[in-house]
C-alpha positions as CSV (number, residue, x, y, z in Angstrom):
1,X,166.5,119.2,100.5
2,X,166.1,122.9,99.9
3,X,169.1,125.2,100.8
4,X,169.4,128.9,101.3
5,X,170.4,131.8,99.0
6,X,173.6,133.8,99.4
7,X,172.8,137.1,101.1
8,X,169.4,136.0,102.0
9,X,167.8,137.6,105.1
10,X,168.8,134.7,107.2
11,X,172.4,134.9,105.8
12,X,172.7,138.6,106.4
13,X,171.2,138.4,109.9
14,X,173.9,135.6,110.8
15,X,176.7,137.9,109.5
16,X,175.4,140.9,111.6
17,X,175.1,138.5,114.6
18,X,178.8,137.4,114.1
19,X,179.9,141.1,113.9
20,X,178.1,141.9,117.2
21,X,179.5,138.9,119.0
22,X,182.9,139.9,117.6
23,X,182.5,143.5,118.9
24,X,181.6,142.2,122.3
25,X,184.6,139.7,122.4
26,X,187.0,142.4,121.6
27,X,185.7,144.7,124.2
28,X,186.0,141.9,126.7
29,X,189.5,141.0,125.6
30,X,190.9,144.5,125.8
31,X,190.1,144.5,129.5
32,X,191.7,141.0,130.1
33,X,195.3,140.4,131.3
34,X,197.7,138.7,128.7
35,X,197.4,135.5,130.8
36,X,193.5,135.7,130.7
37,X,193.4,136.3,127.1
38,X,195.4,133.2,126.2
39,X,193.0,131.2,128.3
40,X,190.1,132.7,126.3
41,X,191.8,131.8,123.1
42,X,192.5,128.3,124.4
43,X,188.8,127.9,125.2
44,X,187.6,129.2,121.9
45,X,190.0,127.4,119.9
46,X,189.0,124.0,121.5
47,X,185.4,125.0,121.1
48,X,186.0,125.6,117.3
49,X,187.6,122.1,117.1
50,X,184.9,120.3,119.0
51,X,182.4,122.0,116.5
52,X,184.2,120.6,113.8
53,X,184.4,117.2,115.0
54,X,180.7,117.2,115.9
55,X,179.8,118.5,112.3
56,X,182.0,115.6,110.7
57,X,180.5,113.0,112.9
58,X,177.1,114.0,111.9
59,X,177.8,114.0,108.4
60,X,179.3,110.6,108.5
61,X,176.2,109.6,110.5
62,X,174.1,110.8,107.4
63,X,176.0,108.7,104.9
64,X,179.1,110.7,104.2
65,X,182.5,109.1,103.5
66,X,185.1,109.8,106.2
67,X,187.7,110.9,103.4
68,X,185.6,113.6,102.4
69,X,185.6,115.4,105.9
70,X,189.3,115.4,106.8
71,X,190.4,118.8,108.2
72,X,192.4,119.8,105.2
73,X,190.7,123.0,104.1
74,X,192.6,126.1,104.8
75,X,189.9,127.0,107.5
76,X,190.2,123.5,108.9
77,X,194.0,123.9,109.1
78,X,193.2,127.1,111.0
79,X,191.8,125.1,113.9
80,X,195.2,123.8,114.5
81,X,197.0,127.1,113.8
82,X,195.0,128.6,116.7
83,X,195.5,125.7,118.9
84,X,199.3,125.9,118.2
85,X,199.1,129.6,119.1
86,X,197.3,128.8,122.3
87,X,199.6,126.2,123.7
88,X,203.1,127.1,122.5
89,X,205.6,129.7,123.8
90,X,205.8,133.4,123.1
91,X,208.0,133.1,119.8
92,X,206.0,130.2,118.3
93,X,202.8,131.7,119.5
94,X,203.6,135.0,117.7
95,X,204.4,133.0,114.5
96,X,201.2,131.0,114.5
97,X,199.1,134.0,115.5
98,X,200.5,136.0,112.5
99,X,199.4,133.1,110.1
100,X,196.0,133.2,111.7
101,X,195.7,136.9,111.2
102,X,196.9,137.3,107.6
103,X,196.1,133.8,106.1
104,X,193.3,132.1,108.1
105,X,191.2,135.1,109.2
106,X,190.6,136.3,105.5
107,X,189.7,132.7,104.2
108,X,187.4,132.3,107.0
109,X,185.7,135.6,106.5
110,X,185.4,134.9,102.9
111,X,183.8,131.6,103.7
112,X,181.3,133.6,105.8
113,X,180.3,135.8,103.0
114,X,180.3,133.2,100.3
115,X,179.6,129.9,102.2
116,X,179.7,126.5,100.2
117,X,177.1,124.9,102.7
118,X,174.1,126.7,101.2
119,X,172.9,123.4,99.9
120,X,171.6,122.7,103.3
121,X,168.6,124.2,105.0
122,X,169.8,127.4,106.8
123,X,168.6,126.4,110.3
124,X,170.0,122.6,110.1
125,X,173.0,121.6,111.9
126,X,175.5,122.0,109.2
127,X,175.1,125.8,108.5
128,X,174.9,126.6,112.1
129,X,178.0,124.7,113.1
130,X,179.9,126.1,110.0
131,X,178.9,129.5,110.9
132,X,180.0,129.0,114.6
133,X,183.4,127.4,113.5
134,X,184.2,130.1,110.8
135,X,183.0,133.0,113.1
136,X,185.5,131.8,115.7
137,X,188.2,131.6,113.2
138,X,187.6,135.3,112.6
139,X,187.1,136.3,116.2
140,X,190.3,134.4,117.4
141,X,192.8,136.3,115.2
142,X,191.1,139.6,116.0
143,X,191.7,138.8,119.6
144,X,195.4,138.3,118.6
145,X,195.3,141.6,117.0
146,X,193.7,143.4,120.1
147,X,196.2,141.8,122.4
148,X,199.2,142.4,120.3
149,X,200.1,138.7,120.4
150,X,201.9,138.9,117.1
151,X,204.0,141.8,115.9
152,X,202.7,141.6,112.1
153,X,205.3,143.2,109.9
154,X,205.9,143.0,106.2
155,X,209.2,141.7,107.2
156,X,207.3,138.5,108.1
157,X,205.6,138.0,104.7
158,X,207.4,135.0,104.4
159,X,205.6,133.4,107.1
160,X,202.5,132.5,105.5
161,X,204.4,131.2,102.4
162,X,206.5,128.9,104.5
163,X,203.2,127.6,105.9
164,X,201.7,127.1,102.6
165,X,204.7,125.5,101.3
166,X,204.6,122.8,104.0
167,X,201.0,122.0,103.8
168,X,199.9,122.5,100.3
169,X,201.9,119.9,98.3
170,X,200.9,116.8,100.4
171,X,197.2,118.1,100.3
172,X,197.5,118.5,96.5
173,X,198.8,115.0,96.2
174,X,196.0,113.6,98.3
175,X,193.3,115.4,96.1
176,X,194.8,113.8,93.1
177,X,194.9,110.5,94.6
178,X,191.5,110.4,96.4
179,X,189.7,112.7,94.1
180,X,189.0,115.3,96.5
181,X,189.4,119.0,96.5
182,X,190.9,120.3,99.7
183,X,191.8,123.9,99.8
184,X,190.0,124.0,96.4
185,X,193.2,123.3,94.6
186,X,191.6,121.4,91.8
187,X,188.5,123.5,91.2
188,X,186.7,126.4,92.9
189,X,183.4,126.3,94.7
190,X,180.6,127.6,92.6
191,X,179.7,131.2,93.2
192,X,182.7,132.1,95.0
193,X,185.7,134.6,94.1
194,X,187.7,131.6,93.2
195,X,185.2,130.7,90.6
196,X,186.1,134.2,89.1
197,X,189.9,133.4,89.2
198,X,189.1,130.0,87.4
199,X,187.1,131.7,84.6
200,X,190.2,133.7,83.7
201,X,193.0,131.2,84.3
202,X,191.2,127.9,83.2
203,X,192.3,124.6,84.4
204,X,196.0,124.8,83.5
205,X,196.8,128.0,85.2
206,X,194.3,127.6,88.0
207,X,197.1,127.0,90.8
208,X,199.3,129.9,89.7
209,X,196.1,132.0,89.8
210,X,195.4,131.1,93.3
211,X,199.0,131.9,94.2
212,X,198.5,135.4,92.7
213,X,195.2,135.9,94.5
214,X,196.9,134.9,97.8
215,X,199.9,137.3,97.1
216,X,197.7,140.2,96.4
217,X,195.7,139.6,99.4
218,X,198.9,139.3,101.6
219,X,200.5,142.4,100.2
220,X,197.5,144.4,100.7
221,X,197.2,143.3,104.2
222,X,200.7,143.9,105.2
223,X,200.9,147.3,103.5
224,X,197.6,148.3,105.2
225,X,199.1,147.2,108.6
226,X,202.3,149.1,107.9
227,X,200.5,152.2,106.8
228,X,198.3,152.0,110.1
229,X,201.4,151.5,112.2
230,X,203.0,154.5,110.4
231,X,199.9,156.8,111.1
232,X,200.0,155.9,114.7
233,X,203.8,156.7,114.8
234,X,203.3,160.0,113.4
235,X,200.5,161.0,115.9
C-alpha cells in the first residue's frame, strides 16, 4: 500500500484548506454570542470524537488490534479536554480551554505538519479522518482564543504540567506493559521533530528531552501571549 510524502502537493493543499476553514470559522465565531460559541465548540468537539471513533472502528475492521487504538496520544486526549471545556462551568471551562490552547493545539498543529499516517494513500479514509480530527483540534482552541474563553497567563503555566503529571505516568506504564508507544513516550515517530530530540538524548534521556521540549514550547507560548497583551495594553 503506497502512502504519500511529507509536503507533497496533496499534503500542502490540505494544510492550506485547513487554514482557510480556520479563518472562516474564526470570522464566524467573532460574531457569535458567548452561548452560541459554546454550542459551536460542543458541536465541533463531538464531531472530532465521532471522527476518532469511526477511524478506530475502520482500523479494527481492517485487522487492527483494539489496544493499538486507545485514545491515549496527546491529540486523542485533546478530544476529551475540549469536551470538558464544552460541558463544564465557567471556571473549569477556562482551565480546560487553556490546556487546549497551550498544550493540545501545538501538538495537533505539529501532527498536521508532520503526520505519522503517511503510510496510507492520501485519499484513503485514515488520512482524511486524521486531518479532520487534528484540524478540529487546532480550530477549537482558536475559537477559545477569539472568544476569550480562557485568560491565558504565565501565572497559569502550572496548568499543563498538572495535566501531564496526571495523565503521563499511567500511560507510560501501559506502554511498558503492553508494548505500546502512546504519547511517543518510548520512541519518536520517524521523521518528526521528536526524532531529532531522540538523536540528541538517546534512549536514556529521551523522556527528560521531551520534558525540556515541552517546557521550551510552553515558555515561548506564554511569553509571546504576555508580550501581545502588553503591546495591546500600551496602545
